[in-house]
N, C-alpha and C positions, 0 to 999 in steps of 0.2 A: 630641873628638866633640861636635858641636853638639847641644844638647838639643832634644827635640821639645816641642810646645806643652803636652801633658799633663804631662810631667816638669817643665817650667819653671813652670807654674801651681801645681802642688802644692808645689814647693820655695819659691816666693814666699810661699805661704800658711803653710808650715811655719816660715818665718823671720820671719813678720809678727807673731808674739807674740799671736795671737788677733784682730788687726785684720782688717777686711774688705778685700777686693781688688775694685776696680771693674773691669768689663770693659774700660773705656777704658785703665786702667793696664796690664791684662794684654796688651792689643793692643800698646801702646807698648813694653812690656818685651820681648815676643816679637819685635817688629820689630828690636830690637837684634841679634837672632840670625838675621835674615833670614827669619822666619816670617810668613806672610801672615795678614791679619785673619780670613779665612774659616776657616783652620786653627785659630785660637784659639777662635773661637766654636763650632766643631764640638767641640773638646776640652772646652770648658766644658759643653756640652750632655751629652756622654757622661760626664763626671765627675759631673755632677749625677744622671744616670740611675743611675749605679753607687753613689750615696750617698757619694762621696768629697768632694764639695763640696755646699753648699746655698745657695740664694738668701736674702739678708737685705735685700731691697729691690730696686727696679728697677736691673738692671745691676750688682749688687754681690753678692759671694760670700764665704763663709767655709768652713773645713773642715767636712765632713759627718761623720755618725756612723761611717761605715765607716773613716774616717781617724783617729779619735780615739785608738785604741791606739797606732798608730805615732807620732802627733804627741806623745803623752805621753812615749814612749820617746825620741824625738829631742830633746825639750826637756831631757832629763837631762844633755845634754853640758855645759851650763854649770857644773854642780857635779860633774863627773866626778872631780876630784881629792879631793873631800871625802867620797866614799862608800866609802872604802877603810879597812880595818883591817889589823892585823898578820897575817902568814901564819904559821901554826903547823905547816904541812906537810900539812894535810888538804885534801880535794878536794870540791867540789860536783859531784855526779854526776847525770846525767839519762839514764834508760833509756827508749827508745822502742821499742815492739814491732817486730820485723822487718816490713818492708813486703811485701805480697803480690807474688809474681813476676809479671813482665809477661805479660799475656794471661789471668791468672787471673780467673775470674768474668765471665761474658758481660754481666752487667748493669752492670759497672763503667763509670764515666764517665771516659774518659781525660783530658778537660779538667779535671774536678774533681780527679782524682788529681794532675795536674801543679800545679794551684793549691795543693793541700794540701802538696805537696812544697816548693814555693817558700815557703809560709808557715812551714813547719817549719824550713827551712834559714835563712831570715831571722831567725826568733826565736832559734835556737841561735847564729847568728853575732853577733847584737846582744848576747848575753850572754857572748860570748867563749868559747863551748863548742866543743871539738874532739872528734872521734870517736877513742876509744882502741881499743875493740873493737866489733864489729858491734852497733849500736843503743845503745852506751854512750858517752856524751859527758861530758867532764870540764872543769873549770876550777879554779884554785886557790880555796880557800875564804877569800878576803880581801875579799869585798864585804860592806858593812854589811847586816845582816839574814840573812846566810848562806843556807841552802837555802830558808827560808820566803820571803825576798824574791825569790830567783830563781824559785821556783814561781809567785809572784804575777805577776811580770813576764812570764814565759812564757805564762801564761794570758791576760794582757791582749793579748799579741801573737798570740793565736789558736792556740797549740800545743794539740793535742788533750788531753783529760783522761786519755787512756790513758798519758801520760808519767808516769814515777815519778821524783821528785826527792828526793835524800837526800845526806848527807855521808858520804864514804868515807875511811877511815883505814887505815893499815898495809897498803898495797898490797905485793905481793911485789916483790922487787928488780927483776925484769925489767920489770914494768909501771910501777913507779915511775920507772925510767929512761926508758921510752918516753913516759910522761906528761909529763915535763919537757922532752921534745924535740918536743912537739906544736906548739910555737910557735918561730919563729926570732927569738930575742931580739935578736941583733945587727942583723938587718934592721929590726926595730922601732925600735931606738935610732937607726939611720941615718935612718929615715923621720922621726922626731921632729925631728932636727936639720935635715934638708933642707927640710921643710915650714916650720919656724920661720923659717929664713933667707929662703925664698921670700916669705913674708908680710911680713917686716920690710923687705925690699928694695922691695917694692911700696909699702908704706906711706910709705917715704922719698920716693917720687916722685909719690904720688897727687894731691897738691895742684896739680900742673902738668898734669894730664890734663883734657881736655874732659869734661863731665858724662856724656855718652853712653858714652864710652870707660871712664870710671871706674865707671859702673854695670855695664856688661857685664863688665869684668875683675874687679870685686869680687864679682860673682855667681859667676863661674866659679871663681875662686880660693877664695872662701869656701865654696862648695858642696863642693869637693874636700877642703878642710881639715876641715870639719865632718863630712863623710862618714867621713873617716879617723878622727876622734875618736869618732864614734858607734859605729863598729865596732871600736874599739880594745879588746883584751881586758882592759885594766887589770890587767896582771900585776904581781905583787910582785917585789921583789928576792929572790933573785939572778937571776931569769929575765929581767928588763929593768932599765934604769937609771931609777928613779922620778924622779930629778932632771931628766933629759933630757925625760921625758914632761911634767913640770909646766911646764917652760919652753916646751914646745910648746903646752900648754893655755893658758898665759898669753898667748902670741902670738895664738892663735885668738880669745881673748876681745877683745883689743885690735883685731884685724882686723874682727871682727864689729861692734864699736861704730862703727868708721869706716864700714863698709859700710852699717849702718843709717842713718847720717847722710846718706850719698850717696843711698841709695834714698828717703829722706824727701824730699830735694830733687827727685829724679826724679818722685816721685808728685805733688808740689806743682806741678811744671811741666806734667805731663800732664793735670792736672785744672783748671788755671787757665783 
């Protein structure tokens, strides 16, 4: 699926490491995907109005305050393999109060409710949490900082303060079995290997590609790989193979470095 202008601009800024993006570069980048200049400028205007980007000079933009929490979370992917500890069998649990049934409350704002639901689901997904029972989400307690760190990250991602975060131990046998089956470890292991091989094969031929093709393909492949890593639940053994995950992470780091070099050249050419 081709990205829209809004999606592409935000991802360019998320991957820019705090550097500003010129409107000229945004237009040139979007043109690689068949997007017209007018669509790009409309997207920039709307993103600025929503606080997702902000102007830092004539025709130059950076991420805005509304995007800061997500940007901080996405940036964590580079150190994903270093934020893990040994798993002793406990779980980080997050309880969110049951949502009101559809149609309840005449004053309710459906659009606001949908936005809140998306925010909640994204926050829980970014932390690798899965629903065990209604309103009760779990993940293995193997992240550095345990429940306190999870609580802080969820708050930064906009999860309501009514969520309760704690460490759960000694689940009954039925729930313990169900908890360990919340993730498909075999599928995760396959995805680690498949994505790593895809990135390595592209890197082996990247030097032979025209710059425009290299920029477009590195954006698409890099976006998909980083998205996979950002939403990876970072499970411990025996739920997944940590070695396969680390080899995948290493490949993403190498690919990102190559992509950054390609896009630096692309920016230089579009601003020359």
